[in-house]
N, C-alpha and C positions, 0 to 999 in steps of 0.2 A: 295527834294524827292517828286515825284508825288503821289498824293493821288487818282488820277483818273485812271481808267483802260479803255482801248479801247476794243470795241467789234464790231462784225459785225453781222448783221441780214439780213435775206432774207424775204421780205414781198411782198404781192400782190401790183400791180401797183396802184390800186384804193386807197388802204390804204396809200401808199407813197404820192400820190397826196393830200389826205386829211391832212396828216402830214405837207406837205409843206405849204398848205393854212393856217392851224392852227398856225404853227410856225410864219408865216408872219403876220397874223392878231393879234397874241398875242405879237408880237415883241420879239420872243424868237428864239434861235438857236434850231435846231432839237434835239441836245443832251439834252438840258435843258428840252424840252418838253417830251422826252422819259423818263428822270429821274422822272419827275413829274408823268407821267403815271404809271411807275413801282411802285413808292411810293404809289399811290392811289390803285393800284391793290393789293399790299402787305397788306395795311391797310384793304381793303375790305375783303380779304381772311382771315386775322387774326380775324376780327370781325365775319365772318361766322363760323369759327372753334370754337371761343369762345361761340357763340350762340348755336351751336350744342352740345358743352360740357355741357353748362348749362341745356339744355333740357335733356340730358342723366343723369346728376346729379339729376335733379328734379325727374326723373323717379325712380332712385335708392333710393332717399330719400323717395319717396311715398311708395315704397315697404318696406323699413325699418320701416316706421311709421305704416304701416298696420300690420306688424309682431309684432311690439312692442305693439300696441293697443290690438291685439288678445291675446298676452301673459299677458298683464295687466288685461284684462277681465277674463281670466282663473284664475288668482291669486285672484281676487276680488270675484269670484263666489263661 
């Protein structure tokens, strides 16, 4: 059973030429190069989304801690 799937993409000629050169210089087939590029893109995108989530969580945590601090100050006053 094949674990690989075939796909077709349309790209600009200059990108195609760059891919051809990169594949040749890295001694890779274009499919292998494309897989690596997609893996790197997915990794980068995941890291960007995680970083955005952490920033949002930090903002929420800051709001919660400000509310809690204010409530504690009222209780202690």
